[in-house]
N, C-alpha and C positions, 0 to 999 in steps of 0.2 A: 473770341471775336475777330481773330486774325483771318479766319476762314471767310467770314462775312465781308471783311474788307477786301480780300482777294476776289471774291465773287463779284462784288460791286465794281472793282477795278476792271475785271475781265469783261463785265457787261458794258461798262462805260466806254472802253476802248474798242469794243466790237469783237473781241476775241471769242467770247462765248455769247451766243444768242439762241433763242428759241429752244429747239430740242437738245442742242448741245448743253445749254445751261441747265435744263431739267435733268439731263443725264448725269452731269457733274454733281448736281445737288443730290440726286439719288445715290451716286457713288459715294459721296461724302457721308450720307446718312448710313449706308450699308457698312462702310469700312471705318467710319469715324476717323477720317483723315485729320490729323493734327499736325503732323510733321512730314515733310517730303523726304523719303529715304533716310529717316532717322537724324536729319540735320537739325540740331536744337537751336543753333545760333542764327539761322537764316529765317526770315519771315516768309510766309507763304504768299505767293504772288499769283496773278491771273495766269501767267505763263506756266506756273507749276500745276495749276488746276487743268489747264489745257493739255499738258503733257500726260497727266494722270488719265484724263478722258481718252486721249489718243491711244495710250497704252492699253486701257480697258477695251476700247473698240478693236484694237489689233488682236487682243486675246480672243474676243468674241468671234472675229472673222476666222481666226485659226481654228477655233472650235467648230465652226460651221463647215470649214473645209474638211477637217478630219471626220466629222459626222457624215458628210456626203461620200467621202472615200470609203468609209466603213459600210455605209448603206449599199454602195455599189458592189463591194466585195461580198457582202452577205447575199445579195441578189444572185451573184454568179455562183456562189457556193450552194445556195438553195436550188437553183436551176440544175446544177450538176448533180446534186444528190437526188433530185426528182428523176433525172434521166437514168441514173444508176439503178434506182429502185424500180424503174419501169422495165428493166431488163430481167425477165423471168429466170434466165440461166444464172445470172449473178445472184439473184435473191435465193435461188435453190442452193447454190454453192455456199453462200454465207450461212444459210440455215443448217446445211450439212456440217459446217464447222462449229455449230453450237451457238451461233449468234442469232437468237430468235427475236430479240426485241431491239428497239431503238429508243434512245432517251426521249422522254416526253417533249421537251422543248424543241428537239429536232423533228419529231413526228408532227407536232403542231405546225411547224414552219413549212414542211413539205406536204402537209395534209395527207399523211399516210394512214390508211385504214387497215388495221390488222384484224 
């Protein structure tokens, strides 16, 4: 019931309202938060819940940034591979070296028809 008290305290003092409160409740449900950073002697407070929420949202933002960066890199690589495969001389050279196929996931990405 320490968690309920902390949620109530955070709601009452305006620390957690609306979507933040719902997000913290979901976070508690998912992670079953009982103690903050393993500290047994300290009671859970609204500030602790707010810190947990902010940490969680920072992690989500970092994940979104990494995802966007990877998507951009993949687009550059896909475009580059398409250009390389459009060059008949390079394709002939690669086939002469015995490399006749391309991995399925790459072929699907660049829509190569062999």
